[in-house]
FILUM-222457 format. One record per residue: x, y, z of N, C-alpha, C, O in turn; residue number from 1; residue in one letter. Coordinates in Angstrom, 1 decimal. Example, Ala and Ser with C-alpha at 12.3 -4.5 7.8 and 13.67 -1.06 7.14 Angstrom:
2
13.2;-5.7;7.8;12.3;-4.5;7.8;13.2;-3.3;7.8;14.2;-3.3;8.5;1;A
12.8;-2.2;7.1;13.7;-1.1;7.1;12.9;0.0;7.9;13.4;1.1;8.0;2;S
This chain:
157
-13.4;-50.8;50.4;-13.0;-51.9;51.2;-11.5;-51.6;51.7;-11.2;-51.9;52.9;1;M
-10.7;-51.2;50.8;-9.3;-50.9;51.2;-9.2;-50.0;52.4;-8.4;-50.2;53.3;2;H
-10.0;-48.9;52.4;-9.9;-48.0;53.5;-10.2;-48.6;54.8;-9.5;-48.3;55.8;3;Q
-11.1;-49.6;54.8;-11.5;-50.3;56.1;-10.4;-51.2;56.5;-10.0;-51.2;57.7;4;C
-9.8;-51.9;55.6;-8.7;-52.8;55.9;-7.5;-52.0;56.4;-6.9;-52.4;57.4;5;V
-7.1;-51.0;55.7;-6.0;-50.2;56.1;-6.2;-49.4;57.4;-5.3;-49.0;58.1;6;F
-7.5;-49.2;57.8;-7.8;-48.6;59.1;-7.4;-49.6;60.1;-6.9;-49.2;61.2;7;H
-7.7;-50.9;59.9;-7.4;-51.9;60.9;-5.9;-52.2;61.0;-5.4;-52.4;62.1;8;R
-5.3;-52.2;59.8;-3.8;-52.6;59.8;-3.1;-51.5;59.0;-2.9;-51.6;57.8;9;F
-2.8;-50.4;59.7;-2.2;-49.2;59.0;-1.0;-49.6;58.1;-0.1;-50.3;58.6;10;P
-0.9;-49.0;57.0;0.2;-49.2;56.1;0.5;-48.0;55.3;-0.5;-47.3;54.9;11;S
1.7;-47.6;55.1;2.1;-46.5;54.3;2.3;-46.9;52.9;2.7;-46.0;52.1;12;V
2.2;-48.1;52.5;2.5;-48.6;51.1;1.3;-48.5;50.3;1.3;-48.9;49.1;13;S
0.2;-47.9;50.8;-1.0;-47.8;49.9;-1.0;-46.5;49.3;-1.2;-45.5;49.9;14;M
-0.9;-46.5;48.0;-0.9;-45.3;47.2;-1.5;-45.6;45.8;-1.8;-46.7;45.6;15;Y
-1.7;-44.6;45.0;-2.6;-44.7;43.9;-2.1;-45.7;42.8;-2.8;-46.3;42.0;16;L
-0.8;-46.0;42.8;-0.3;-47.0;41.9;-0.1;-48.4;42.5;0.6;-49.2;41.9;17;N
-0.7;-48.6;43.6;-0.5;-49.9;44.3;-1.9;-50.5;44.6;-2.1;-51.1;45.7;18;N
-2.8;-50.6;43.6;-4.0;-51.2;43.7;-4.0;-52.4;42.7;-3.4;-52.3;41.7;19;F
-4.8;-53.4;43.0;-5.0;-54.5;42.1;-6.4;-54.9;42.0;-7.1;-54.8;43.0;20;G
-6.9;-55.3;40.9;-8.2;-55.8;40.7;-8.2;-57.2;40.2;-7.3;-57.6;39.5;21;L
-9.2;-58.0;40.5;-9.3;-59.4;40.1;-10.4;-59.4;39.0;-11.5;-58.8;39.1;22;L
-10.1;-60.3;38.0;-11.2;-60.6;37.0;-11.1;-62.0;36.6;-10.0;-62.6;36.6;23;R
-12.2;-62.6;36.2;-12.2;-63.9;35.7;-11.5;-64.1;34.4;-11.8;-63.4;33.5;24;N
-10.5;-65.0;34.4;-9.7;-65.1;33.1;-10.5;-65.6;32.0;-10.2;-65.4;30.8;25;A
-11.6;-66.4;32.3;-12.4;-67.0;31.2;-13.4;-66.0;30.6;-13.6;-65.8;29.4;26;E
-14.1;-65.2;31.5;-15.2;-64.4;31.1;-14.8;-62.9;31.1;-15.5;-62.0;30.6;27;T
-13.7;-62.6;31.7;-13.2;-61.2;31.9;-14.1;-60.4;32.8;-14.0;-59.1;32.9;28;L
-15.0;-61.0;33.5;-15.8;-60.3;34.5;-15.0;-59.8;35.6;-14.1;-60.5;36.2;29;E
-15.2;-58.5;36.0;-14.5;-57.9;37.2;-15.1;-58.5;38.4;-16.3;-58.6;38.7;30;W
-14.2;-59.0;39.3;-14.6;-59.7;40.5;-14.4;-58.8;41.8;-15.1;-59.0;42.8;31;L
-13.5;-57.9;41.7;-13.3;-57.0;42.9;-11.8;-56.7;43.1;-11.0;-56.9;42.2;32;G
-11.5;-56.2;44.3;-10.1;-55.9;44.6;-9.3;-57.1;44.8;-9.8;-58.1;45.3;33;F
-8.0;-57.0;44.5;-7.1;-58.1;44.8;-6.8;-58.2;46.2;-6.9;-57.2;47.0;34;A
-6.4;-59.4;46.7;-6.0;-59.5;48.1;-4.8;-58.6;48.4;-4.0;-58.3;47.5;35;P
-4.7;-58.2;49.7;-3.6;-57.3;50.1;-2.4;-58.1;50.4;-2.4;-58.8;51.5;36;I
-1.4;-58.1;49.6;-0.2;-58.8;49.8;0.9;-57.8;50.2;1.9;-58.2;51.0;37;Y
0.8;-56.6;49.8;1.9;-55.6;50.0;1.6;-54.9;51.4;1.1;-53.8;51.4;38;D
1.9;-55.6;52.4;1.7;-55.0;53.8;3.0;-55.0;54.6;2.9;-55.1;55.8;39;S
4.1;-55.0;53.9;5.4;-55.0;54.7;5.6;-53.8;55.5;6.5;-53.8;56.4;40;G
4.9;-52.7;55.2;5.1;-51.5;56.0;3.9;-51.3;56.9;3.5;-50.1;57.2;41;S
3.2;-52.4;57.3;2.1;-52.2;58.2;2.5;-52.8;59.6;3.7;-53.1;59.8;42;S
1.5;-52.9;60.5;1.7;-53.4;61.8;2.8;-52.7;62.6;3.5;-53.3;63.4;43;L
3.0;-51.4;62.4;3.9;-50.6;63.2;5.4;-51.0;62.9;6.2;-51.0;63.8;44;G
5.7;-51.3;61.6;7.0;-51.7;61.3;8.1;-50.7;61.7;9.2;-51.1;62.0;45;Y
7.8;-49.4;61.8;8.7;-48.4;62.1;8.5;-47.8;63.5;8.9;-46.7;63.8;46;N
7.7;-48.5;64.4;7.4;-48.0;65.7;7.7;-49.0;66.8;7.7;-50.2;66.5;47;K
8.0;-48.4;68.0;8.2;-49.3;69.1;6.8;-49.6;69.7;5.8;-48.9;69.4;48;V
6.7;-50.6;70.6;5.4;-51.0;71.1;4.6;-49.9;71.7;3.4;-49.8;71.5;49;A
5.3;-49.0;72.5;4.6;-47.9;73.1;3.9;-46.9;72.1;2.8;-46.4;72.3;50;A
4.6;-46.7;71.0;4.1;-45.9;69.9;2.9;-46.6;69.2;1.9;-45.9;68.8;51;Q
3.0;-47.9;69.1;1.8;-48.6;68.5;0.6;-48.5;69.4;-0.5;-48.3;68.9;52;I
0.8;-48.7;70.7;-0.3;-48.6;71.6;-0.9;-47.2;71.6;-2.1;-47.0;71.7;53;R
-0.1;-46.1;71.5;-0.6;-44.8;71.5;-1.4;-44.5;70.2;-2.3;-43.7;70.3;54;A
-1.0;-45.1;69.1;-1.8;-44.9;67.9;-1.7;-43.5;67.3;-2.5;-43.1;66.4;55;G
-0.7;-42.7;67.6;-0.5;-41.4;67.1;0.5;-41.4;65.9;1.3;-42.4;65.8;56;R
0.5;-40.4;65.2;1.5;-40.2;64.1;1.5;-41.4;63.1;2.5;-41.8;62.6;57;D
0.3;-41.9;62.8;0.2;-42.9;61.8;-0.3;-42.3;60.5;-1.4;-41.8;60.4;58;I
0.6;-42.4;59.5;0.3;-41.7;58.2;-0.7;-42.6;57.4;-0.9;-43.8;57.7;59;T
-1.4;-42.0;56.5;-2.4;-42.7;55.7;-2.3;-42.3;54.3;-1.9;-41.2;53.9;60;C
-2.6;-43.3;53.4;-2.7;-43.1;52.0;-3.8;-43.9;51.4;-4.3;-44.8;52.1;61;K
-4.4;-43.7;50.3;-3.9;-42.8;49.3;-4.8;-41.5;49.2;-4.4;-40.6;48.4;62;P
-5.9;-41.4;49.9;-6.8;-40.2;49.6;-6.7;-39.2;50.7;-6.7;-38.0;50.3;63;F
-6.6;-39.5;51.9;-6.6;-38.6;53.0;-5.4;-38.9;53.9;-4.8;-39.9;53.8;64;K
-5.0;-37.9;54.7;-3.8;-38.0;55.5;-4.0;-38.8;56.8;-3.1;-39.3;57.4;65;K
-5.3;-38.8;57.2;-5.6;-39.5;58.4;-6.7;-40.6;58.2;-7.6;-40.4;57.4;66;H
-6.5;-41.7;58.9;-7.4;-42.8;58.7;-8.9;-42.5;58.9;-9.8;-42.9;58.2;67;H
-9.2;-41.7;60.0;-10.6;-41.4;60.3;-11.2;-40.6;59.1;-12.4;-40.8;58.8;68;L
-10.4;-39.7;58.6;-10.9;-38.9;57.4;-11.2;-39.8;56.2;-12.2;-39.7;55.5;69;E
-10.3;-40.7;56.0;-10.4;-41.6;54.9;-11.6;-42.5;55.0;-12.3;-42.9;54.0;70;Q
-11.9;-42.9;56.2;-13.1;-43.8;56.4;-14.4;-43.0;56.1;-15.4;-43.6;55.8;71;L
-14.3;-41.7;56.1;-15.5;-40.9;55.7;-15.8;-41.0;54.3;-16.9;-40.7;53.8;72;G
-14.9;-41.6;53.5;-15.1;-41.8;52.1;-15.9;-43.1;51.8;-16.3;-43.3;50.7;73;L
-16.0;-43.9;52.8;-16.7;-45.2;52.6;-18.2;-45.0;52.6;-18.8;-44.4;53.6;74;V
-18.9;-45.5;51.6;-20.3;-45.2;51.5;-21.1;-46.1;52.4;-22.2;-45.7;52.9;75;A
-20.7;-47.4;52.6;-21.4;-48.3;53.4;-20.5;-49.3;54.1;-19.5;-49.8;53.5;76;S
-20.8;-49.6;55.3;-20.1;-50.6;56.1;-20.9;-51.9;56.2;-20.6;-52.8;57.0;77;F
-22.0;-52.0;55.5;-22.9;-53.1;55.6;-22.2;-54.5;55.4;-22.7;-55.5;55.9;78;D
-21.2;-54.5;54.6;-20.5;-55.7;54.2;-19.6;-56.3;55.3;-19.2;-57.5;55.2;79;W
-19.4;-55.5;56.4;-18.5;-56.0;57.4;-19.3;-56.8;58.5;-20.3;-56.2;59.0;80;I
-18.9;-58.0;58.8;-19.5;-58.7;59.8;-18.6;-58.6;61.1;-17.6;-59.3;61.2;81;D
-18.9;-57.7;61.9;-18.1;-57.4;63.1;-18.0;-58.6;64.1;-17.1;-58.6;64.9;82;F
-19.0;-59.4;64.1;-18.9;-60.6;64.9;-17.7;-61.5;64.5;-17.1;-62.1;65.4;83;N
-17.4;-61.5;63.3;-16.2;-62.3;62.8;-14.9;-61.7;63.2;-13.8;-62.3;63.1;84;K
-14.9;-60.4;63.7;-13.7;-59.7;64.1;-13.6;-59.7;65.6;-12.6;-59.1;66.1;85;L
-14.5;-60.3;66.3;-14.5;-60.2;67.8;-13.2;-60.8;68.4;-12.9;-60.4;69.5;86;S
-12.6;-61.8;67.7;-11.4;-62.4;68.3;-10.2;-62.0;67.6;-9.2;-62.8;67.6;87;D
-10.1;-60.8;66.9;-9.0;-60.4;66.1;-7.7;-60.4;67.0;-6.6;-60.7;66.5;88;I
-7.8;-59.9;68.2;-6.6;-59.8;69.1;-6.0;-61.2;69.3;-4.8;-61.4;69.2;89;G
-6.9;-62.2;69.6;-6.4;-63.5;69.8;-5.8;-64.1;68.6;-4.7;-64.8;68.6;90;T
-6.4;-63.9;67.4;-5.9;-64.4;66.2;-4.5;-63.8;65.9;-3.6;-64.5;65.5;91;L
-4.4;-62.5;66.1;-3.1;-61.8;65.8;-2.0;-62.3;66.7;-0.9;-62.6;66.3;92;I
-2.3;-62.5;68.0;-1.4;-63.0;69.0;-0.9;-64.4;68.6;0.3;-64.7;68.6;93;K
-1.9;-65.2;68.1;-1.5;-66.6;67.7;-0.6;-66.6;66.5;0.4;-67.4;66.5;94;G
-0.9;-65.8;65.5;-0.1;-65.8;64.3;1.3;-65.3;64.6;2.3;-65.9;64.2;95;V
1.4;-64.1;65.3;2.7;-63.5;65.5;3.5;-64.2;66.6;4.7;-64.1;66.6;96;L
2.9;-65.0;67.4;3.6;-65.8;68.5;4.1;-67.1;68.0;4.9;-67.8;68.7;97;S
3.7;-67.5;66.8;4.1;-68.8;66.2;5.7;-68.8;66.2;6.3;-67.8;65.8;98;D
6.2;-70.0;66.5;7.7;-70.1;66.6;8.4;-69.8;65.3;9.5;-69.4;65.3;99;E
7.7;-70.0;64.1;8.3;-69.6;62.8;8.5;-68.1;62.7;9.2;-67.7;61.8;100;R
7.8;-67.3;63.5;7.9;-65.9;63.4;8.9;-65.3;64.4;9.1;-64.1;64.5;101;N
9.5;-66.2;65.2;10.4;-65.7;66.3;11.5;-64.8;65.8;12.0;-63.9;66.5;102;S
12.0;-65.1;64.6;13.1;-64.3;64.0;12.6;-62.8;63.8;13.5;-61.9;63.8;103;E
11.3;-62.6;63.5;10.8;-61.3;63.2;10.1;-60.6;64.3;10.0;-59.4;64.4;104;Y
9.5;-61.4;65.2;8.7;-60.9;66.3;9.4;-61.3;67.6;9.0;-62.4;68.2;105;M
10.3;-60.6;68.1;11.1;-61.0;69.2;10.7;-60.5;70.6;11.3;-60.8;71.6;106;D
9.6;-59.8;70.6;9.1;-59.3;72.0;7.6;-59.5;72.1;6.9;-59.0;71.3;107;E
7.2;-60.1;73.2;5.8;-60.3;73.5;5.1;-59.0;73.7;3.9;-58.8;73.3;108;D
5.8;-58.0;74.2;5.2;-56.6;74.4;4.7;-56.0;73.0;3.7;-55.4;73.0;109;N
5.5;-56.2;72.0;5.2;-55.7;70.7;3.9;-56.5;70.1;3.0;-55.9;69.5;110;R
3.9;-57.8;70.3;2.8;-58.6;69.8;1.5;-58.1;70.5;0.5;-58.0;69.9;111;I
1.6;-57.9;71.8;0.4;-57.4;72.6;0.0;-56.1;72.1;-1.2;-55.8;72.0;112;A
0.9;-55.2;71.8;0.6;-53.8;71.3;-0.1;-53.9;70.0;-1.1;-53.2;69.8;113;A
0.4;-54.7;69.1;-0.2;-54.9;67.7;-1.7;-55.4;67.9;-2.6;-54.9;67.2;114;I
-1.8;-56.4;68.7;-3.1;-57.1;68.9;-4.1;-56.0;69.5;-5.3;-55.9;69.1;115;A
-3.7;-55.3;70.5;-4.5;-54.3;71.2;-4.9;-53.2;70.2;-6.0;-52.7;70.2;116;S
-3.9;-52.7;69.4;-4.2;-51.7;68.4;-5.2;-52.1;67.4;-6.1;-51.4;67.0;117;A
-5.1;-53.4;67.0;-6.1;-53.9;66.0;-7.5;-54.0;66.6;-8.5;-53.6;66.0;118;A
-7.6;-54.4;67.9;-8.9;-54.5;68.6;-9.5;-53.1;68.7;-10.7;-52.9;68.5;119;E
-8.7;-52.1;69.1;-9.2;-50.7;69.2;-9.7;-50.2;67.8;-10.7;-49.5;67.8;120;K
-8.9;-50.5;66.8;-9.3;-50.1;65.5;-10.6;-50.7;65.0;-11.5;-50.0;64.4;121;R
-10.8;-52.0;65.3;-12.1;-52.6;65.0;-13.2;-51.9;65.8;-14.3;-51.7;65.2;122;V
-13.0;-51.6;67.1;-14.0;-51.0;67.9;-14.4;-49.6;67.3;-15.5;-49.2;67.2;123;Q
-13.3;-48.8;66.9;-13.5;-47.5;66.2;-14.3;-47.7;64.9;-15.3;-46.9;64.7;124;T
-13.9;-48.6;64.1;-14.6;-48.9;62.9;-16.1;-49.3;63.1;-17.0;-48.8;62.3;125;L
-16.3;-50.1;64.1;-17.7;-50.5;64.4;-18.5;-49.3;64.9;-19.7;-49.1;64.5;126;Q
-17.9;-48.4;65.7;-18.6;-47.2;66.1;-19.0;-46.3;65.0;-20.1;-45.7;64.9;127;G
-18.0;-46.1;64.0;-18.3;-45.3;62.9;-19.4;-45.9;62.0;-20.3;-45.2;61.5;128;I
-19.3;-47.3;61.8;-20.3;-47.9;61.0;-21.7;-47.8;61.6;-22.7;-47.7;60.9;129;A
-21.8;-47.7;62.9;-23.1;-47.6;63.6;-23.6;-46.1;63.6;-24.8;-45.9;63.8;130;M
-22.7;-45.2;63.4;-23.1;-43.8;63.4;-23.9;-43.4;62.2;-23.8;-44.1;61.1;131;A
-24.5;-42.3;62.2;-25.2;-41.8;61.1;-24.2;-41.3;60.0;-23.2;-40.7;60.3;132;D
-24.5;-41.7;58.8;-23.6;-41.4;57.6;-23.3;-39.9;57.6;-22.2;-39.5;57.2;133;R
-24.2;-39.0;57.9;-24.0;-37.6;57.8;-23.0;-37.1;58.8;-22.4;-36.0;58.6;134;S
-22.8;-37.8;59.9;-21.8;-37.4;60.9;-20.3;-37.6;60.4;-19.4;-37.1;61.0;135;D
-20.1;-38.5;59.4;-18.8;-38.8;59.0;-18.4;-38.5;57.6;-17.4;-38.8;57.1;136;R
-19.3;-37.8;56.9;-19.1;-37.5;55.5;-18.0;-36.5;55.3;-17.8;-35.6;56.0;137;S
-17.1;-36.8;54.3;-16.0;-35.9;54.0;-16.4;-35.2;52.7;-16.6;-35.8;51.7;138;V
-16.5;-33.8;52.8;-17.0;-33.1;51.7;-16.0;-32.0;51.2;-16.3;-31.2;50.4;139;S
-14.8;-32.0;51.8;-13.8;-31.1;51.3;-12.5;-31.8;50.9;-12.4;-33.0;51.1;140;S
-11.6;-31.0;50.4;-10.3;-31.6;50.0;-9.3;-31.3;51.1;-8.1;-31.7;50.9;141;T
-9.7;-30.8;52.2;-8.8;-30.6;53.3;-8.3;-31.9;53.8;-9.1;-32.8;54.0;142;E
-7.0;-32.0;54.0;-6.4;-33.3;54.5;-6.2;-34.3;53.4;-5.8;-35.4;53.7;143;G
-6.3;-33.9;52.2;-6.1;-34.8;51.1;-4.5;-35.0;50.9;-3.8;-34.1;51.3;144;D
-4.2;-36.1;50.4;-2.8;-36.4;50.1;-2.3;-35.4;49.0;-3.1;-35.3;48.0;145;I
-1.2;-34.8;49.1;-0.7;-33.8;48.1;0.2;-34.4;47.1;0.2;-34.0;45.9;146;E
0.9;-35.5;47.4;1.8;-36.1;46.5;1.6;-37.6;46.5;1.4;-38.2;47.6;147;K
1.5;-38.2;45.4;1.3;-39.6;45.3;2.7;-40.3;45.1;3.1;-40.7;44.0;148;N
3.3;-40.5;46.3;4.6;-41.2;46.2;4.7;-42.3;47.3;4.0;-42.3;48.3;149;I
5.5;-43.3;47.0;5.7;-44.4;47.9;6.6;-44.0;49.0;7.3;-43.0;48.9;150;A
6.5;-44.8;50.1;7.4;-44.5;51.3;8.8;-44.7;50.9;9.2;-45.6;50.1;151;E
9.7;-43.9;51.4;11.2;-44.0;51.1;11.8;-44.9;52.2;11.8;-44.6;53.4;152;D
12.3;-46.0;51.7;12.9;-47.0;52.6;14.5;-46.9;52.6;15.1;-47.8;53.1;153;Y
15.0;-45.9;52.1;16.4;-45.7;52.0;17.0;-45.6;53.4;16.5;-44.8;54.2;154;T
18.0;-46.4;53.8;18.6;-46.3;55.2;19.2;-44.9;55.4;19.9;-44.3;54.5;155;P
18.9;-44.3;56.6;19.5;-43.0;56.9;20.9;-43.3;57.4;21.2;-44.0;58.4;156;N
21.9;-42.6;56.7;23.3;-42.8;57.1;24.0;-41.5;57.2;25.1;-41.4;57.5;157;M
C-alpha cells in the first residue's frame, strides 16, 4: 500500500526505518500499516511549480529509485477504488487553497501544479493496475536503493 500512496504523493522521507504498523491494544492483533503522517517532504517541497508539473527527477524510497519500478513490487491493486480518486485534483485544490494554509501555499500556480501532478499519478496508477501483471513485474535488483538513509535537510551555506 505504501508504494501506491507514495506514487501519488512522492516523498523522500520513506525509508526502511520509517514504517509503522497498527495493532489492537486489547488483542494484539495486527491491523495493518499506520497512517502516513511523515509527509513533510512530499508535494514537491523542494521544487518550483514547473518542476512539479514536469514530474522529472523525483527520487523514490525505500526499495527502488524510481516510482514506476517500485510499483512493480505491488502484487495487487484490487484494493484501490479509482472512482473515489476521480476528484483528487479538486480535493487537493480545496485543501491547499484554504485560508489557513495561505502562510504555506502562497501561489495558485503551485497548488494547480500539485493537483495536476496528483491527477496524472492516479491515471498512471490506474493504467498500471489495469495492465497485465507480467508487464510490470520487477525481477532484478537493478535500480534498488543502495543506502538506507534519510534525506539531508541541512541548509546549504
